[in-house]
MDTraj code that builds the backbone (N, CA, C; nanometers):
import mdtraj as md
import numpy as np

residues = "UNK UNK UNK UNK UNK UNK UNK UNK UNK UNK UNK UNK UNK UNK UNK UNK UNK UNK UNK UNK UNK UNK UNK UNK UNK UNK UNK UNK UNK UNK UNK UNK UNK UNK UNK UNK UNK UNK UNK UNK UNK UNK UNK UNK UNK UNK UNK UNK UNK UNK UNK UNK UNK UNK UNK UNK UNK UNK UNK UNK UNK UNK UNK UNK".split()
xyz = np.array([
    [-0.3172, 3.5047, -1.9522],
    [-0.3336, 3.3610, -1.9598],
    [-0.2331, 3.2835, -1.8779],
    [-0.1070, 3.3297, -1.8821],
    [-0.0051, 3.2609, -1.8001],
    [-0.0373, 3.2740, -1.6539],
    [-0.0915, 3.3860, -1.6136],
    [-0.1260, 3.4044, -1.4760],
    [-0.2322, 3.3049, -1.4271],
    [-0.3305, 3.2771, -1.5125],
    [-0.4310, 3.1869, -1.4709],
    [-0.3830, 3.0412, -1.4612],
    [-0.2888, 3.0084, -1.5507],
    [-0.2293, 2.8718, -1.5473],
    [-0.1458, 2.8560, -1.4214],
    [-0.0676, 2.9619, -1.3884],
    [0.0109, 2.9587, -1.2664],
    [-0.0722, 2.9482, -1.1429],
    [-0.1833, 3.0238, -1.1401],
    [-0.2784, 3.0146, -1.0286],
    [-0.3335, 2.8775, -1.0121],
    [-0.3693, 2.8147, -1.1252],
    [-0.4239, 2.6797, -1.1228],
    [-0.3204, 2.5783, -1.0610],
    [-0.1982, 2.5930, -1.1084],
    [-0.0962, 2.5005, -1.0591],
    [-0.0674, 2.5210, -0.9104],
    [-0.0609, 2.6490, -0.8693],
    [-0.0364, 2.6798, -0.7284],
    [-0.1516, 2.6242, -0.6427],
    [-0.2741, 2.6491, -0.6919],
    [-0.3912, 2.6009, -0.6227],
    [-0.3870, 2.4483, -0.6103],
    [-0.3520, 2.3793, -0.7170],
    [-0.3536, 2.2339, -0.7175],
    [-0.2467, 2.1804, -0.6229],
    [-0.1270, 2.2454, -0.6214],
    [-0.0194, 2.2014, -0.5307],
    [-0.0623, 2.2202, -0.3842],
    [-0.1147, 2.3371, -0.3458],
    [-0.1514, 2.3615, -0.2107],
    [-0.2694, 2.2729, -0.1703],
    [-0.3713, 2.2626, -0.2526],
    [-0.4850, 2.1774, -0.2184],
    [-0.4492, 2.0340, -0.2062],
    [-0.3672, 1.9832, -0.2962],
    [-0.3328, 1.8423, -0.2964],
    [-0.2416, 1.8109, -0.1767],
    [-0.1482, 1.9029, -0.1428],
    [-0.0654, 1.8773, -0.0289],
    [-0.1502, 1.8722, 0.1031],
    [-0.2337, 1.9687, 0.1193],
    [-0.3152, 1.9687, 0.2422],
    [-0.4119, 1.8520, 0.2470],
    [-0.4686, 1.8164, 0.1354],
    [-0.5627, 1.7008, 0.1326],
    [-0.4902, 1.5715, 0.1596],
    [-0.3746, 1.5497, 0.0962],
    [-0.2975, 1.4251, 0.1148],
    [-0.2466, 1.4158, 0.2598],
    [-0.2032, 1.5276, 0.3167],
    [-0.1548, 1.5213, 0.4555],
    [-0.2655, 1.4869, 0.5525],
    [-0.3778, 1.5500, 0.5371],
    [-0.4917, 1.5255, 0.6307],
    [-0.5453, 1.3858, 0.6156],
    [-0.5678, 1.3415, 0.4908],
    [-0.6264, 1.2070, 0.4716],
    [-0.5268, 1.0986, 0.5146],
    [-0.3978, 1.1123, 0.4821],
    [-0.2963, 1.0150, 0.5196],
    [-0.2886, 1.0050, 0.6712],
    [-0.2880, 1.1169, 0.7402],
    [-0.2786, 1.1202, 0.8878],
    [-0.4059, 1.0483, 0.9478],
    [-0.5221, 1.0823, 0.8922],
    [-0.6421, 1.0234, 0.9469],
    [-0.6464, 0.8731, 0.9271],
    [-0.6090, 0.8231, 0.8074],
    [-0.6084, 0.6825, 0.7839],
    [-0.5089, 0.6100, 0.8739],
    [-0.3942, 0.6643, 0.8914],
    [-0.2918, 0.6017, 0.9822],
    [-0.3432, 0.5960, 1.1253],
    [-0.4040, 0.7017, 1.1665],
    [-0.4578, 0.7130, 1.3008],
    [-0.5687, 0.6064, 1.3196],
    [-0.6609, 0.5960, 1.2217],
    [-0.7682, 0.5012, 1.2284],
    [-0.7180, 0.3598, 1.2371],
    [-0.6090, 0.3349, 1.1619],
    [-0.5456, 0.1980, 1.1599],
    [-0.4619, 0.1734, 1.2796],
    [-0.4485, 0.2639, 1.3706],
    [-0.3757, 0.2454, 1.4960],
    [-0.2260, 0.2352, 1.4802],
    [-0.1654, 0.3063, 1.3891],
    [-0.0233, 0.3073, 1.3756],
    [0.0388, 0.3682, 1.4980],
    [0.1371, 0.3046, 1.5576],
    [0.2002, 0.3505, 1.6815],
    [0.2711, 0.4876, 1.6645],
    [0.2862, 0.5576, 1.7718],
    [0.3478, 0.6909, 1.7682],
    [0.4907, 0.6771, 1.7176],
    [0.5589, 0.5684, 1.7529],
    [0.7010, 0.5505, 1.7134],
    [0.7101, 0.5291, 1.5630],
    [0.6143, 0.4755, 1.4959],
    [0.6174, 0.4456, 1.3519],
    [0.5408, 0.5469, 1.2709],
    [0.4691, 0.6403, 1.3386],
    [0.3729, 0.7267, 1.2703],
    [0.4410, 0.8156, 1.1610],
    [0.5482, 0.8799, 1.1957],
    [0.6091, 0.9785, 1.1046],
    [0.6605, 0.9056, 0.9771],
    [0.7329, 0.7953, 0.9952],
    [0.7815, 0.7192, 0.8855],
    [0.6730, 0.6652, 0.7948],
    [0.5673, 0.6122, 0.8563],
    [0.4513, 0.5643, 0.7824],
    [0.3794, 0.6747, 0.7086],
    [0.3721, 0.7908, 0.7755],
    [0.3073, 0.9037, 0.7198],
    [0.3816, 0.9570, 0.5973],
    [0.5171, 0.9651, 0.6044],
    [0.5944, 1.0093, 0.4907],
    [0.5788, 0.9160, 0.3720],
    [0.5775, 0.7848, 0.3982],
    [0.5594, 0.6876, 0.2910],
    [0.4158, 0.7014, 0.2341],
    [0.3195, 0.7181, 0.3178],
    [0.1767, 0.7258, 0.2703],
    [0.1557, 0.8571, 0.1893],
    [0.2115, 0.9658, 0.2381],
    [0.1912, 1.0936, 0.1670],
    [0.2693, 1.0938, 0.0341],
    [0.3793, 1.0275, 0.0301],
    [0.4554, 1.0250, -0.0991],
    [0.3845, 0.9448, -0.2037],
    [0.3021, 0.8543, -0.1635],
    [0.2187, 0.7790, -0.2594],
    [0.0865, 0.8539, -0.2964],
    [0.0334, 0.9195, -0.1921],
    [-0.0994, 0.9833, -0.2143],
    [-0.0925, 1.1178, -0.2872],
    [0.0162, 1.1961, -0.2598],
    [0.0200, 1.3311, -0.3147],
    [0.0077, 1.3364, -0.4641],
    [0.0932, 1.2577, -0.5382],
    [0.0795, 1.2717, -0.6871],
    [-0.0591, 1.2320, -0.7414],
    [-0.1210, 1.1378, -0.6795],
    [-0.2534, 1.0944, -0.7239],
    [-0.3552, 1.2076, -0.6991],
    [-0.3463, 1.2681, -0.5815],
    [-0.4382, 1.3768, -0.5457],
    [-0.4107, 1.4992, -0.6375],
    [-0.2832, 1.5233, -0.6640],
    [-0.2502, 1.6419, -0.7475],
    [-0.3047, 1.6287, -0.8907],
    [-0.2902, 1.5113, -0.9440],
    [-0.3416, 1.4840, -1.0830],
    [-0.4945, 1.4874, -1.0807],
    [-0.5546, 1.4356, -0.9749],
    [-0.7004, 1.4373, -0.9639],
    [-0.7557, 1.5778, -0.9581],
    [-0.6930, 1.6624, -0.8800],
    [-0.7374, 1.8009, -0.8647],
    [-0.7210, 1.8730, -0.9976],
    [-0.6095, 1.8556, -1.0631],
    [-0.5906, 1.9206, -1.1922],
    [-0.6953, 1.8742, -1.2933],
    [-0.7271, 1.7459, -1.2915],
    [-0.8271, 1.6912, -1.3800],
    [-0.9666, 1.7507, -1.3535],
    [-1.0001, 1.7529, -1.2246],
    [-1.1336, 1.8006, -1.1882],
    [-1.1476, 1.9537, -1.2141],
    [-1.0427, 2.0296, -1.1807],
    [-1.0561, 2.1747, -1.1974],
    [-1.0549, 2.2157, -1.3493],
    [-0.9749, 2.1503, -1.4288],
    [-0.9717, 2.1881, -1.5670],
    [-1.0795, 2.1208, -1.6460],
    [-1.1360, 2.0144, -1.5986],
    [-1.2472, 1.9467, -1.6657],
    [-1.2061, 1.8679, -1.7852],
    [-1.0728, 1.8293, -1.7857],
    [-1.0203, 1.7534, -1.9031],
    [-0.9880, 1.6137, -1.8628],
])
top = md.Topology()
chain = top.add_chain()
for i, resn in enumerate(residues, 1):
    res = top.add_residue(resn, chain, resSeq=i)
    for name in ("N", "CA", "C"):
        top.add_atom(name, md.element.get_by_symbol(name[0]), res)
traj = md.Trajectory(xyz[None], top)
């Protein structure tokens, strides 16, 4: 049982990180953020998006 919970958490962390990174990058690119400001804007964007995506994935996967 512990193993399945750990797998769920690892899955949620990896999936949410990759999803937040890709979506944040795409949105900043679409909005035309300059190359000089891209990394700083991306860090701010991902720090806001990742927790939301993490909780969403946990909610969807567990069905609770």
